[in-house]
TIRO-2110 file (N, C-alpha, C; in Angstrom, 1 decimal):
// TIRO-2110
27.1, 32.9, 22.7, N, 1, A
27.1, 31.5, 22.4, CA, 1, A
28.0, 31.2, 21.2, C, 1, A
28.6, 30.2, 21.3, N, 2, A
29.7, 29.8, 20.2, CA, 2, A
28.8, 29.4, 19.1, C, 2, A
29.5, 29.3, 17.8, N, 3, A
28.7, 29.0, 16.6, CA, 3, A
28.5, 27.5, 16.6, C, 3, A
29.2, 26.8, 17.1, N, 4, A
29.0, 25.3, 17.3, CA, 4, A
27.9, 25.0, 18.0, C, 4, A
27.6, 25.7, 19.1, N, 5, A
26.5, 25.5, 20.1, CA, 5, A
25.3, 25.9, 19.4, C, 5, A
25.2, 26.9, 18.7, N, 6, A
24.1, 27.4, 17.9, CA, 6, A
23.7, 26.4, 16.7, C, 6, A
24.7, 25.8, 16.2, N, 7, A
24.5, 24.7, 15.3, CA, 7, A
24.0, 23.6, 15.7, C, 7, A
24.4, 23.2, 16.8, N, 8, A
24.0, 22.0, 17.5, CA, 8, A
22.5, 22.1, 18.1, C, 8, A
22.2, 23.3, 18.6, N, 9, A
20.8, 23.5, 19.0, CA, 9, A
19.9, 23.4, 17.8, C, 9, A
20.3, 24.1, 16.7, N, 10, A
19.5, 24.1, 15.5, CA, 10, A
19.2, 22.7, 15.1, C, 10, A
20.3, 21.9, 15.1, N, 11, A
20.4, 20.5, 14.5, CA, 11, A
19.2, 19.6, 15.5, C, 11, A
19.4, 19.9, 16.9, N, 12, A
18.5, 19.0, 17.7, CA, 12, A
17.0, 19.5, 17.5, C, 12, A
16.8, 20.8, 17.3, N, 13, A
15.5, 21.3, 17.1, CA, 13, A
14.9, 20.7, 15.8, C, 13, A
15.7, 20.8, 14.7, N, 14, A
15.1, 20.3, 13.4, CA, 14, A
14.9, 18.6, 13.5, C, 14, A
15.7, 18.1, 14.2, N, 15, A
15.6, 16.4, 14.4, CA, 15, A
14.3, 16.3, 15.3, C, 15, A
14.1, 17.1, 16.3, N, 16, A
12.9, 17.0, 17.2, CA, 16, A
11.8, 17.2, 16.4, C, 16, A
11.6, 18.2, 15.5, N, 17, A
10.5, 18.7, 14.7, CA, 17, A
10.2, 17.5, 13.7, C, 17, A
11.3, 16.9, 13.1, N, 18, A
11.1, 15.7, 12.1, CA, 18, A
10.5, 14.6, 12.8, C, 18, A
10.9, 14.2, 14.0, N, 19, A
10.5, 13.0, 14.8, CA, 19, A
9.0, 13.4, 15.1, C, 19, A
8.7, 14.6, 15.7, N, 20, A
7.2, 14.7, 16.0, CA, 20, A
6.4, 14.8, 14.9, C, 20, A
6.5, 15.4, 13.6, N, 21, A
5.9, 15.6, 12.5, CA, 21, A
5.6, 14.2, 11.9, C, 21, A
6.8, 13.4, 11.8, N, 22, A
6.8, 12.1, 11.2, CA, 22, A
6.0, 11.1, 12.0, C, 22, A
5.9, 11.3, 13.4, N, 23, A
5.3, 10.2, 14.2, CA, 23, A
3.7, 10.4, 14.3, C, 23, A
3.1, 11.5, 13.8, N, 24, A
1.9, 11.9, 13.8, CA, 24, A
0.9, 11.0, 12.8, C, 24, A
1.6, 10.6, 11.8, N, 25, A
0.9, 9.7, 10.8, CA, 25, A
0.0, 10.3, 9.8, C, 25, A
-0.4, 11.6, 10.0, N, 26, A
-1.2, 12.1, 9.0, CA, 26, A
-0.4, 13.4, 8.2, C, 26, A
0.8, 13.6, 8.5, N, 27, A
1.6, 14.8, 7.9, CA, 27, A
2.7, 14.2, 7.1, C, 27, A
2.9, 14.8, 5.8, N, 28, A
4.1, 14.4, 5.1, CA, 28, A
4.4, 15.7, 4.4, C, 28, A
5.8, 15.7, 4.1, N, 29, A
6.4, 16.8, 3.5, CA, 29, A
5.8, 17.1, 2.2, C, 29, A
5.1, 16.1, 1.5, N, 30, A
4.5, 16.3, 0.3, CA, 30, A
3.2, 16.9, 0.2, C, 30, A
2.7, 17.1, 1.6, N, 31, A
1.4, 17.7, 1.7, CA, 31, A
0.2, 16.6, 1.8, C, 31, A
0.7, 15.4, 1.8, N, 32, A
-0.3, 14.2, 1.8, CA, 32, A
-1.0, 14.2, 3.0, C, 32, A
-2.3, 13.9, 3.2, N, 33, A
-3.1, 13.7, 4.4, CA, 33, A
-3.6, 12.2, 4.3, C, 33, A
-3.0, 11.6, 5.1, N, 34, A
-3.3, 10.0, 4.9, CA, 34, A
-3.8, 9.5, 6.2, C, 34, A
-4.9, 8.9, 6.4, N, 35, A
-5.3, 8.4, 7.7, CA, 35, A
-4.3, 7.6, 8.4, C, 35, A
-3.9, 7.9, 9.7, N, 36, A
-2.9, 7.1, 10.3, CA, 36, A
-3.0, 5.6, 10.4, C, 36, A
-4.4, 5.2, 10.3, N, 37, A
-4.4, 3.7, 10.2, CA, 37, A
-4.3, 3.1, 9.0, C, 37, A
-4.2, 3.9, 7.8, N, 38, A
-3.8, 3.4, 6.5, CA, 38, A
-2.4, 3.0, 6.4, C, 38, A
-2.2, 1.7, 6.1, N, 39, A
-0.9, 1.2, 5.9, CA, 39, A
-0.5, 0.7, 4.5, C, 39, A
-1.6, 0.5, 3.7, N, 40, A
-1.4, -0.2, 2.4, CA, 40, A
-2.0, 0.7, 1.3, C, 40, A
-1.6, 0.5, 0.0, N, 41, A
-2.3, 1.0, -1.2, CA, 41, A
-2.2, 0.1, -2.1, C, 41, A
-3.3, 0.0, -3.0, N, 42, A
-3.3, -0.9, -4.3, CA, 42, A
-3.5, 0.0, -5.3, C, 42, A
-2.9, -0.4, -6.5, N, 43, A
-3.1, 0.5, -7.8, CA, 43, A
-3.1, -0.6, -8.8, C, 43, A
-4.4, -0.8, -9.2, N, 44, A
-4.6, -2.0, -10.2, CA, 44, A
-4.0, -1.4, -11.6, C, 44, A
-3.8, -2.3, -12.5, N, 45, A
-3.4, -2.1, -14.0, CA, 45, A
-4.5, -1.3, -14.5, C, 45, A
-4.1, -0.3, -15.3, N, 46, A
-4.9, 0.6, -16.1, CA, 46, A
-5.0, 0.2, -17.5, C, 46, A
-5.9, -0.5, -17.9, N, 47, A
-6.2, -1.0, -19.3, CA, 47, A
-6.4, 0.2, -20.2, C, 47, A
-6.0, 0.1, -21.5, N, 48, A
-6.2, 1.3, -22.7, CA, 48, A
-7.5, 1.0, -23.2, C, 48, A
-8.5, 1.7, -22.8, N, 49, A
-9.8, 1.4, -23.4, CA, 49, A
-10.1, 2.6, -24.4, C, 49, A
-9.2, 3.3, -24.8, N, 50, A
-9.6, 4.4, -25.8, CA, 50, A
-9.6, 3.7, -27.2, C, 50, A
-10.2, 4.6, -28.0, N, 51, A
-10.4, 4.0, -29.4, CA, 51, A
-9.1, 3.8, -30.2, C, 51, A
-8.1, 4.7, -29.9, N, 52, A
-6.6, 4.4, -30.4, CA, 52, A
-5.8, 4.1, -29.3, C, 52, A
-5.4, 2.7, -29.4, N, 53, A
-4.5, 2.1, -28.4, CA, 53, A
-3.1, 2.2, -28.7, C, 53, A
-2.4, 2.7, -27.7, N, 54, A
-0.9, 2.8, -27.8, CA, 54, A
-0.4, 1.5, -26.9, C, 54, A
0.1, 0.6, -27.2, N, 55, A
0.3, -0.6, -26.4, CA, 55, A
1.3, -0.4, -25.3, C, 55, A
2.3, 0.5, -25.1, N, 56, A
3.0, 0.8, -24.1, CA, 56, A
2.4, 1.7, -23.0, C, 56, A
1.3, 2.4, -23.3, N, 57, A
0.9, 3.4, -22.4, CA, 57, A
0.3, 2.9, -21.2, C, 57, A
-0.4, 1.7, -21.2, N, 58, A
-1.0, 1.1, -20.0, CA, 58, A
0.1, 0.7, -18.9, C, 58, A
1.2, 0.0, -19.3, N, 59, A
2.1, -0.3, -18.4, CA, 59, A
2.9, 0.8, -17.9, C, 59, A
3.2, 1.9, -18.7, N, 60, A
3.9, 3.0, -18.3, CA, 60, A
3.2, 3.8, -17.3, C, 60, A
1.8, 4.0, -17.6, N, 61, A
1.1, 4.9, -16.7, CA, 61, A
0.7, 4.2, -15.5, C, 61, A
0.6, 2.9, -15.3, N, 62, A
0.3, 2.2, -14.1, CA, 62, A
1.6, 2.2, -13.4, C, 62, A
2.7, 2.0, -13.8, N, 63, A
4.0, 2.0, -13.1, CA, 63, A
4.2, 3.3, -12.6, C, 63, A
4.0, 4.3, -13.4, N, 64, A
4.3, 5.7, -12.9, CA, 64, A
3.3, 6.2, -11.8, C, 64, A
2.1, 5.7, -11.9, N, 65, A
1.2, 6.0, -10.8, CA, 65, A
1.6, 5.4, -9.4, C, 65, A
2.0, 4.2, -9.6, N, 66, A
2.5, 3.3, -8.5, CA, 66, A
3.8, 3.9, -7.8, C, 66, A
4.7, 4.4, -8.6, N, 67, A
5.9, 4.9, -8.3, CA, 67, A
5.6, 6.3, -7.5, C, 67, A
4.8, 7.1, -8.1, N, 68, A
4.5, 8.2, -7.3, CA, 68, A
3.9, 8.0, -5.9, C, 68, A
3.1, 7.1, -5.6, N, 69, A
2.5, 6.8, -4.4, CA, 69, A
3.6, 6.1, -3.4, C, 69, A
4.5, 5.4, -3.9, N, 70, A
5.5, 4.7, -3.1, CA, 70, A
6.6, 5.6, -2.7, C, 70, A
7.0, 6.6, -3.6, N, 71, A
7.9, 7.6, -3.5, CA, 71, A
7.7, 8.6, -2.5, C, 71, A
6.3, 9.0, -2.6, N, 72, A
5.8, 10.2, -1.8, CA, 72, A
4.9, 9.8, -0.5, C, 72, A
4.9, 8.5, -0.2, N, 73, A
4.1, 8.2, 0.9, CA, 73, A
4.9, 7.1, 1.6, C, 73, A
4.4, 6.6, 2.9, N, 74, A
5.0, 5.5, 3.6, CA, 74, A
4.1, 4.3, 3.3, C, 74, A
3.2, 4.3, 2.5, N, 75, A
2.2, 3.3, 2.3, CA, 75, A
3.0, 2.1, 1.6, C, 75, A
2.5, 0.8, 2.0, N, 76, A
3.1, -0.4, 1.3, CA, 76, A
2.2, -0.7, 0.1, C, 76, A
2.8, -0.9, -1.1, N, 77, A
2.1, -1.4, -2.1, CA, 77, A
1.7, -2.7, -2.1, C, 77, A
0.4, -3.0, -2.2, N, 78, A
-0.2, -4.4, -2.2, CA, 78, A
-0.9, -4.6, -3.5, C, 78, A
-1.2, -5.8, -3.9, N, 79, A
-1.5, -6.2, -5.1, CA, 79, A
-3.1, -5.9, -5.4, C, 79, A
-3.9, -6.1, -4.2, N, 80, A
-5.3, -5.8, -4.2, CA, 80, A
-5.8, -5.4, -2.8, C, 80, A
-6.9, -4.8, -2.7, N, 81, A
-7.6, -4.4, -1.5, CA, 81, A
-6.8, -3.6, -0.5, C, 81, A
-5.9, -2.6, -1.1, N, 82, A
-5.3, -1.7, -0.1, CA, 82, A
-6.3, -0.9, 0.7, C, 82, A
-5.7, -0.4, 1.9, N, 83, A
-6.5, 0.6, 2.7, CA, 83, A
-6.8, 1.8, 1.8, C, 83, A
-6.0, 2.1, 0.8, N, 84, A
-6.4, 3.2, -0.1, CA, 84, A
-6.3, 2.3, -1.4, C, 84, A
-7.3, 2.4, -2.3, N, 85, A
-7.3, 1.6, -3.5, CA, 85, A
-7.7, 2.4, -4.7, C, 85, A
-6.7, 2.3, -5.9, N, 86, A
-6.9, 3.0, -7.0, CA, 86, A
-7.1, 2.0, -8.1, C, 86, A
-8.2, 2.1, -9.0, N, 87, A
-8.3, 1.5, -10.3, CA, 87, A
-8.9, 2.4, -11.3, C, 87, A
-8.7, 2.0, -12.6, N, 88, A
-9.4, 2.9, -13.6, CA, 88, A
-8.9, 2.2, -14.9, C, 88, A
-9.0, 3.3, -15.8, N, 89, A
-8.7, 2.9, -17.1, CA, 89, A
-8.2, 4.1, -18.0, C, 89, A
-7.4, 4.0, -19.1, N, 90, A
-7.0, 4.9, -20.0, CA, 90, A
-8.2, 5.2, -20.8, C, 90, A
-8.9, 6.3, -20.9, N, 91, A
-10.2, 6.5, -21.7, CA, 91, A
-9.9, 7.2, -23.0, C, 91, A
-8.9, 7.9, -23.0, N, 92, A
-8.6, 8.8, -24.3, CA, 92, A
-7.1, 8.8, -24.5, C, 92, A
-6.7, 8.4, -25.9, N, 93, A
-5.3, 8.7, -26.3, CA, 93, A
-5.5, 9.2, -27.6, C, 93, A
-5.1, 10.5, -27.9, N, 94, A
-5.5, 11.1, -29.3, CA, 94, A
-4.4, 12.0, -29.5, C, 94, A
-4.1, 12.2, -30.8, N, 95, A
-3.4, 13.3, -31.3, CA, 95, A
-4.2, 14.2, -32.4, C, 95, A
-4.2, 15.4, -32.4, N, 96, A
-4.9, 16.1, -33.3, CA, 96, A
-4.1, 17.4, -33.5, C, 96, A
-4.3, 17.9, -34.8, N, 97, A
-3.6, 19.3, -35.0, CA, 97, A
-4.3, 20.4, -34.4, C, 97, A
-3.5, 21.3, -33.9, N, 98, A
-3.9, 22.6, -33.4, CA, 98, A
-3.1, 23.8, -34.0, C, 98, A
-3.4, 24.9, -33.8, N, 99, A
-2.7, 26.0, -34.3, CA, 99, A
-2.6, 26.0, -35.9, C, 99, A
-3.7, 26.0, -36.5, N, 100, A
-3.8, 25.9, -37.9, CA, 100, A
-3.3, 27.2, -38.6, C, 100, A
-2.6, 27.2, -39.5, N, 101, A
-2.0, 28.3, -40.2, CA, 101, A
-2.8, 28.6, -41.4, C, 101, A
-2.5, 29.8, -42.0, N, 102, A
-3.1, 30.3, -43.1, CA, 102, A
-3.2, 29.4, -44.4, C, 102, A
-2.1, 28.5, -44.6, N, 103, A
-2.2, 27.6, -45.6, CA, 103, A
-3.0, 26.3, -45.2, C, 103, A
-3.7, 26.4, -44.2, N, 104, A
-4.5, 25.2, -43.7, CA, 104, A
-3.6, 24.0, -43.3, C, 104, A
-2.5, 24.3, -43.0, N, 105, A
-1.5, 23.2, -42.2, CA, 105, A
-1.3, 23.4, -40.7, C, 105, A
-1.3, 22.5, -39.9, N, 106, A
-1.1, 22.6, -38.4, CA, 106, A
0.3, 23.0, -38.1, C, 106, A
0.6, 24.0, -37.4, N, 107, A
1.9, 24.3, -36.9, CA, 107, A
2.2, 23.4, -35.7, C, 107, A
1.1, 23.0, -35.0, N, 108, A
1.4, 22.2, -33.8, CA, 108, A
0.4, 21.0, -33.7, C, 108, A
0.7, 20.0, -33.1, N, 109, A
-0.2, 18.8, -32.8, CA, 109, A
-0.3, 18.7, -31.3, C, 109, A
-1.4, 18.2, -30.9, N, 110, A
-1.6, 18.0, -29.4, CA, 110, A
-1.8, 16.5, -29.1, C, 110, A
-1.1, 16.0, -28.2, N, 111, A
-1.2, 14.6, -27.7, CA, 111, A
-2.0, 14.8, -26.5, C, 111, A
-3.3, 14.2, -26.3, N, 112, A
-4.1, 14.2, -25.1, CA, 112, A
-4.3, 12.8, -24.7, C, 112, A
-4.2, 12.8, -23.4, N, 113, A
-4.5, 11.5, -22.5, CA, 113, A
-5.4, 11.8, -21.4, C, 113, A
-6.6, 11.1, -21.4, N, 114, A
-7.5, 11.0, -20.3, CA, 114, A
-7.5, 9.6, -19.6, C, 114, A
-7.7, 9.8, -18.3, N, 115, A
-7.8, 8.6, -17.6, CA, 115, A
-9.1, 8.7, -16.7, C, 115, A
-9.9, 7.6, -16.5, N, 116, A
-10.8, 7.7, -15.5, CA, 116, A
-10.4, 6.8, -14.2, C, 116, A
-10.5, 7.4, -13.1, N, 117, A
-9.9, 6.8, -11.9, CA, 117, A
-11.1, 6.8, -10.8, C, 117, A
-11.0, 5.5, -10.1, N, 118, A
-12.0, 5.1, -8.9, CA, 118, A
-11.0, 5.0, -7.8, C, 118, A
-11.3, 5.9, -6.8, N, 119, A
-10.4, 5.8, -5.6, CA, 119, A
-11.4, 5.4, -4.4, C, 119, A
-10.8, 4.6, -3.5, N, 120, A
-11.6, 4.2, -2.4, CA, 120, A
-10.5, 4.4, -1.2, C, 120, A
-11.1, 5.1, -0.1, N, 121, A
-10.3, 5.2, 1.0, CA, 121, A
-11.1, 4.5, 2.1, C, 121, A
-10.5, 3.3, 2.5, N, 122, A
-11.3, 2.6, 3.6, CA, 122, A
-11.6, 3.2, 4.8, C, 122, A
-10.8, 4.1, 5.4, N, 123, A
-11.0, 4.9, 6.6, CA, 123, A
-11.6, 6.0, 6.5, C, 123, A
-11.7, 6.8, 5.3, N, 124, A
-12.3, 8.0, 5.2, CA, 124, A
-13.2, 7.9, 3.8, C, 124, A
-14.4, 7.2, 3.9, N, 125, A
-15.2, 7.0, 2.6, CA, 125, A
-15.6, 8.2, 2.0, C, 125, A
-15.7, 9.2, 2.7, N, 126, A
-16.2, 10.6, 2.2, CA, 126, A
-15.3, 11.1, 1.2, C, 126, A
-13.9, 10.7, 1.1, N, 127, A
-12.9, 11.0, 0.2, CA, 127, A
-12.9, 10.2, -1.1, C, 127, A
-13.7, 9.2, -1.2, N, 128, A
-13.8, 8.3, -2.3, CA, 128, A
-14.2, 9.2, -3.7, C, 128, A
-13.7, 8.9, -4.8, N, 129, A
-14.1, 9.6, -6.0, CA, 129, A
-14.0, 8.7, -7.1, C, 129, A
-14.8, 9.1, -8.2, N, 130, A
-14.7, 8.6, -9.6, CA, 130, A
-14.7, 9.7, -10.5, C, 130, A
-13.4, 9.9, -11.0, N, 131, A
-13.2, 11.1, -11.8, CA, 131, A
-12.4, 11.0, -13.0, C, 131, A
-12.6, 11.8, -14.0, N, 132, A
-11.7, 11.8, -15.2, CA, 132, A
-10.9, 12.9, -15.1, C, 132, A
-9.6, 12.5, -15.4, N, 133, A
-8.4, 13.4, -15.5, CA, 133, A
-7.9, 13.5, -16.9, C, 133, A
-7.6, 14.6, -17.4, N, 134, A
-7.2, 14.9, -18.7, CA, 134, A
-5.9, 15.9, -18.8, C, 134, A
-4.9, 15.5, -19.5, N, 135, A
-3.7, 16.3, -19.7, CA, 135, A
-3.3, 16.3, -21.1, C, 135, A
-2.7, 17.3, -21.7, N, 136, A
-2.3, 17.3, -23.1, CA, 136, A
-0.8, 18.1, -23.0, C, 136, A
-0.1, 17.7, -24.2, N, 137, A
1.1, 18.4, -24.6, CA, 137, A
1.1, 18.7, -26.0, C, 137, A
1.5, 19.9, -26.5, N, 138, A
1.6, 20.3, -27.8, CA, 138, A
2.9, 20.0, -28.2, C, 138, A
3.1, 19.6, -29.6, N, 139, A
4.5, 19.5, -30.1, CA, 139, A
4.4, 19.9, -31.6, C, 139, A
5.5, 20.4, -32.1, N, 140, A
5.7, 20.7, -33.5, CA, 140, A
5.1, 19.7, -34.4, C, 140, A
4.4, 20.1, -35.4, N, 141, A
3.8, 19.2, -36.5, CA, 141, A
4.9, 18.7, -37.3, C, 141, A
6.2, 19.4, -37.2, N, 142, A
7.4, 18.9, -38.1, CA, 142, A
8.0, 17.6, -37.3, C, 142, A
7.5, 17.4, -36.1, N, 143, A
8.1, 16.3, -35.3, CA, 143, A
7.3, 14.9, -35.6, C, 143, A
8.0, 14.0, -35.7, N, 144, A
7.3, 12.6, -35.9, CA, 144, A
7.0, 12.2, -34.4, C, 144, A
5.7, 11.9, -34.3, N, 145, A
5.2, 11.5, -32.8, CA, 145, A
6.1, 10.3, -32.4, C, 145, A
6.3, 9.4, -33.2, N, 146, A
7.0, 8.1, -32.8, CA, 146, A
8.4, 8.5, -32.2, C, 146, A
9.0, 9.5, -32.8, N, 147, A
10.3, 9.9, -32.3, CA, 147, A
10.3, 10.7, -31.0, C, 147, A
9.2, 11.3, -30.6, N, 148, A
9.3, 12.0, -29.3, CA, 148, A
8.1, 11.6, -28.3, C, 148, A
7.6, 10.6, -28.7, N, 149, A
6.5, 10.2, -27.7, CA, 149, A
6.9, 9.8, -26.4, C, 149, A
8.1, 9.0, -26.2, N, 150, A
8.6, 8.7, -25.0, CA, 150, A
8.7, 9.8, -24.0, C, 150, A
9.3, 11.0, -24.4, N, 151, A
9.5, 12.2, -23.6, CA, 151, A
7.9, 12.7, -23.4, C, 151, A
7.1, 12.8, -24.3, N, 152, A
5.8, 13.2, -24.1, CA, 152, A
5.1, 12.4, -23.1, C, 152, A
5.1, 11.0, -23.2, N, 153, A
4.5, 10.2, -22.3, CA, 153, A
5.0, 10.4, -20.9, C, 153, A
6.4, 10.6, -20.7, N, 154, A
6.9, 10.7, -19.5, CA, 154, A
6.1, 12.1, -18.7, C, 154, A
6.1, 13.2, -19.5, N, 155, A
5.6, 14.3, -19.0, CA, 155, A
4.1, 14.3, -18.6, C, 155, A
3.3, 13.5, -19.5, N, 156, A
1.9, 13.5, -19.4, CA, 156, A
1.7, 12.4, -18.2, C, 156, A
2.4, 11.4, -18.1, N, 157, A
2.2, 10.5, -17.1, CA, 157, A
2.5, 11.2, -15.7, C, 157, A
3.6, 12.0, -15.6, N, 158, A
3.9, 12.7, -14.4, CA, 158, A
2.7, 13.6, -14.0, C, 158, A
2.3, 14.4, -15.1, N, 159, A
1.1, 15.4, -14.7, CA, 159, A
-0.2, 14.5, -14.3, C, 159, A
-0.5, 13.5, -14.9, N, 160, A
-1.6, 12.8, -14.6, CA, 160, A
-1.4, 12.2, -13.2, C, 160, A
-0.3, 11.5, -12.9, N, 161, A
-0.1, 11.0, -11.6, CA, 161, A
-0.1, 12.1, -10.5, C, 161, A
0.4, 13.3, -10.8, N, 162, A
0.3, 14.4, -9.8, CA, 162, A
-1.2, 14.6, -9.6, C, 162, A
-2.0, 14.7, -10.6, N, 163, A
-3.4, 15.0, -10.5, CA, 163, A
-4.1, 14.0, -9.6, C, 163, A
-3.9, 12.7, -9.9, N, 164, A
-4.5, 11.6, -9.0, CA, 164, A
-4.0, 11.7, -7.6, C, 164, A
-2.7, 11.8, -7.4, N, 165, A
-2.2, 11.9, -6.0, CA, 165, A
-2.7, 13.1, -5.2, C, 165, A
-2.7, 14.2, -5.9, N, 166, A
-3.4, 15.4, -5.3, CA, 166, A
-4.8, 15.2, -4.8, C, 166, A
-5.5, 14.7, -5.7, N, 167, A
-7.1, 14.5, -5.5, CA, 167, A
-7.4, 13.4, -4.4, C, 167, A
-6.4, 12.4, -4.4, N, 168, A
-6.6, 11.3, -3.4, CA, 168, A
-6.1, 11.5, -2.0, C, 168, A
-5.0, 12.2, -1.9, N, 169, A
-4.4, 12.4, -0.6, CA, 169, A
-3.8, 13.7, -0.2, C, 169, A
-4.0, 14.7, -1.1, N, 170, A
-3.6, 16.1, -0.7, CA, 170, A
-4.9, 16.9, -0.6, C, 170, A
-5.8, 16.5, -1.2, N, 171, A
-7.2, 17.1, -0.9, CA, 171, A
-7.2, 18.5, -1.6, C, 171, A
-6.7, 18.5, -2.8, N, 172, A
-6.9, 19.7, -3.6, CA, 172, A
-8.1, 20.0, -4.3, C, 172, A
END
């Protein structure tokens, strides 16, 4: 067999597999398992209800979670009452010293964000949940949080969004 024929057969086989797996409606290359009848998702705004309020955190987290679901599923984002529905709040935003040194000063600080999430799956109610997720990042105490919080927020929002995505549609 010529090299071109082998390549063409491989290409046809890969295309056929993609069409087959994509058409079944419950498989995704992200590992998501979504009911085939589910077409929409709604992610309501996550207000910051922690004692310490960071004004930019709520819109950043809400947008990050919405982006996660729109990038990794074929679900259409709707304002309310999606086939899959997510709502909740930021329940903790805190920074504390960790790694105390011998001279009673902190070598590191820890930024912690916790969210409470309520998830409803209209077609598979047994997968509904009400769960708290927490993630943290440590940073040097020599750094001013205001100078590095954008990067820390990006990392923490990605980690929390992954946690919610995995629990909601990957079933980890």
